[in-house]
C-alpha positions, 0 to 999 in steps of 0.5 A: 415758605419751603422746608429746610434741609437739615443745615448743621449737625452742630445743635448751636449753629443749626439754632442759629440758622434756624432764628436767622431764616425766621427773622428774615423770612418775618416769621412770627413764632417758631416751635420746637416740638420734641417727638418720639424720634427727635423735634419737629420744628414749625413756623407761623407765617402770616398766621399759618403754622408749617413744618420746616425742619425735622431734627434728629433725636441725636440732636433733640437734648442738646438743641432744647438745652441751647434754646433754654441756655440763650434765654437764660433759663434753669436746664436742670429744670424740666418739669415746670414751665418757664419763660425767658428772653433772648435778645438775638443779633441778625444782621447786626440788629438786636432782636427780642425774642421771647420764650416759653417752655412746656413739659411733655411726654418727649421733652420740653416743647419750646416756642419762641416769639419773635418781637421784631420791631423792624418788621412791624409797620406802626402806621395807621394808614397801612393797617387795612382801615379804609379812608373813612373808618380811619377818619373817625378812629382818629376823631375819637383817639383825639378826644381828651377822655374816654376808653377805646377798647379793641377786641379780638382774639390772641394774633388778631393784631391788637397790640399792633393797632394800639402801638400805631395809635401811640405813635401817632399820639406821642408828642412832648406836650402829652404824657403817654404811659403804658402797662403791658405783659409784656412789653413788646416794642418799645416807643421812644417818648413812651413811659412803659411799664411791664407788670411783674407777677412775681412781685405783685406788680399786677395791671391794678396795682401799676395802673393805680400809680399810673394815674399818679403820674400826671398821664393824658394817655394811658394804655392798658395792655389787657383788661383782665379782671374786675379791678383792673377793669374798675380803675381803667373806667374811673379813669376815662371818667376822669379826663384820661384817654384810655387804650386796652384790649378785650377777648370778645368775639366782636365789638358789642360783646366787648359791653357785655363782658365789662358788665359780666365783669361787674362794671356798671352799665351807666359806668360803661355807657359813660366811659366807652367812646369806641369799640373796635374789633379787628382780625387779620387776613392774608394778602393775595399774593400780587405776583401769582394772584389769578381770578378765582373761579369759584366765586359764585359757590363760595359767595353762596356759603357766605350768604353774599347775593352781589356777584360784582368784584374783582375776586382773586386767589393766589396760585402759589410762586417763588415770590410767596414761598407757594403760598398764594399769599403775602403779607396780611392787614386787617379788617375792623368793625367799629362800633362808636357809642352813639347816644341810642347805644349809650341808652341801650348799655345803661339799660343792661341790654344784650349784645344782640340788641346792641348789634342790631342798633349799631347795623342800623347805624351803619356799622360794617361786621367783620364778614362784611368788611373782609368780603369787601376787601376780597371784592377788590382782590386784596384777599381771598374769599376762602380767607374770608371763611377762614378768619370771620364767623357769619 
């Protein structure tokens, strides 16, 4: 993604041009960062931030005000953070953009999150699961009850995985209801509810009401507190399929996270069917990918002995905006709860014991999954190092 020249001296037109460029290039976030000399604009593409524009000081106030007006925010309020939304037209298509402001030393930093449904592939077959793991995943989410947890940091693609499952499950015979913060993508045939903290509509309160709406499948955007966790576990134990997310680094840690929240180990053992930890790695650009001569040294850092593979790296070309990568794919650490793992969970053992048992039963770690993708030339070993822990 090349840096832009200053396209327009008109703040309104400049903002429009930057947003058009972001949507066209499938950028996920736009950062407008006020500085002493103006505004630095950065785009996040495939998970990486890059400076694309420097806006001069004389335009700083007008550009920031224009963004706030578009998001229907209070332009006079500059001391407190605000959240808003922009409905943006690009090539005749409506694009939703989530807006967040943060007061800083030189003015308000404004971040735009692009929620472009057309750019998101909600096809489970294309997310990066191998065939065996995809079949295992589908067998589990086709069960009529129990809990499936997707874990990982912000930006790991958890929501995309959940939406892809919902898209696969939706049917006139199935009542699917979600509670989210916020609703990122609208799916036809699914009832979606957004939490509203200002009127005390929390995850827990919405979830309690959803259980009186005769649901078959419930998706909870995130389990953040004990009350939400308790209701979700109870729903999973009483004949509902519950899908949700947690912020943990790997699959076994999700169990200890629920227990640390206050859920009894025997309830976690009974309710949870599958935990999937995931990350996103950038795909090596197919137009400029070449064999990687540094394979041996990088594999040594990764503590990987097997040198066999079609290891590649991207050299950069116009197609990938000289990044060497184009697009991203998921890597998945899947931990189904076997009877032996359920026994260990019920006993309250720590995440390390759970990991040891899961590995004995055939679980591949995130790093192992990433290396397997690099081995067939889909990503680089550098990307494996960047996105996975040892």
